[in-house]
N, C-alpha and C positions, 0 to 999 in steps of 0.2 A: 840403203837397206833393201834387201830382196823381198819382193811381195809375192803373194800367191799367184798373181797374174804373170809375174816374171817366170816363175817356175812353169806355169802352164804353157806359156807362149814360147818357151825356150826351144829352139830348133838347133839341132846339131848338124854340122856339115857332114857329108858322107865321104868316106874315104874308100879305099879299095876293100878294105876288110870290114867295113861298117862305119860306125861313128868314129869320129876323131877322138882318140883316148885323151889327149891333152885337154881338149875342150870339155869333155865329160868330167875329167878330174878337176879342172878349174871350176866348173859349175858346181860340182859336189862340194868343193872347198867353200864356195860362197854359200851354199845351202847349209853346210855344217856351221859356218860362222854365224849366219843369220839365225839358225836354229838354236845355237848356244846362247846367243843374246836373248832370243825370245824365251828360251827355257829358263834362263836366270831371272829375266823380268817376271815370267810367270811364277817362278818359285818365290820371288820377293813379294809379288802381289798376293800369292797364296798365304805367305807368312803374315803379311799386313792384314789380310782378311781375317785370319785366325786371331790375330791380336785384337783387331777391332771387334770381333765376335766375343772374345773374352771380356773386353772392356764393356761391351754392350750388356753382356750377361751380368757383369758386376754392377753396372748402373741399374739394370732391371732388378737385381737382387736388392740393391740399396733402396730403390724406389718401393719395392714390396715391403721391405723392412720399415720404411718411413710410413707407408700406408698403414701397416699393422700398428705401428707406434701411435699414429694419429687416431686410429680407431680405439686403441687401448686407452689413450688419453681422454678421448670423448667419453668412453664407457666409465672410466674412473671419475671423470668430472660429474657425470650423471649420478654415479653411485654416491659420490660425496654430497651432491645436492640432495639426493633422496635421504641419505643418512641424516643430513642437517635438518631436513623437513621432519623426519621422524623424531629426532631429538627435540626439536622445537615443540612438536605436538606433545611429546612426553612431558616436557617442562610445563607446558600449558595445562595438561591434565593434572600434574602434581600440584601446580599452583591452585587450580580449581578445587582439588580435594582439600588442600590446606585452607583455602578460603571457606569452604563449607564447614570444616572442622572448627575453625575459629568462630564462624558465625553461630554454629550450634553451641559451642562453649559460651559465647556471649549471651545467646538466648537463654540457655540454662541458668547462667549466673543472674540474668535479669529476672527470670521466673522465681529463682530462689530469693532474690532481693525483694521482689514484689510480695512473695509469700511471707517473708519476715516482716515487711512493712505492714501487711494486712494483720499479722499476728500482733505486732506492737500496737497498731491502731486499735485493734479490738481490746487488747489489754488496757490501753489508755482509756478507752470508752468505759470499760468495766470499772477501772480505778476512779474515773471521774464520777461515775454513777455512785460508787461507794462513798466517795468524799462528799458528794452532794447530799447523799442520804444521811451521812454522819452530821454534816453541817445543819441540815434541816432538823434533824433530831435534836441537835444541840440548841438551835434557835428556839425550838418548841419548849425544850427544857428550860431555857432562859426565860422565855415568856411566862412559863408556869411559875417559876421561882419569883419572878418579878411581881406577879399578881398576888402571890401569897405574902410577900414581904410588905406589900403596900396594904396597910390597914387604915381604915378611916380614923382619922385623928378626932378624938372627941374634943369638942370645943365647949368650953364652959363660958357661959355668958354671965357675967356679973351685971347685975343691974343695980 
């Protein structure tokens, strides 16, 4: 294969009218063949470089897509976790409100039961006092009747 140094160092023999035409033509044929080979190789390499650049561009695009997908997945994961936290907080708040309502209802029912108990206990005390009063009055009446019915028996003594 012809090198740039070969071209540079090539000396043509001199003839009567200048350079030897056959030598020049022969050299030009070698240059043309070498140039054609280099041109084809250059074209092939240029095509390969273009293909490689396209593939590289596709890989870079794929990489960018993957990065975006990863970022989106991370954001989605964070959003899901945040939504779950909020939902859990909401459930806890609802449970706390229901607990308070149940406790308030129970306390109200307890107060009502205590009030009923106090009323019944008071009524029972009043009833007992009335019954005791009636019984006392009845005992006094019985005592009075018993004293009236008992008269001293006259005793006659026969001597």
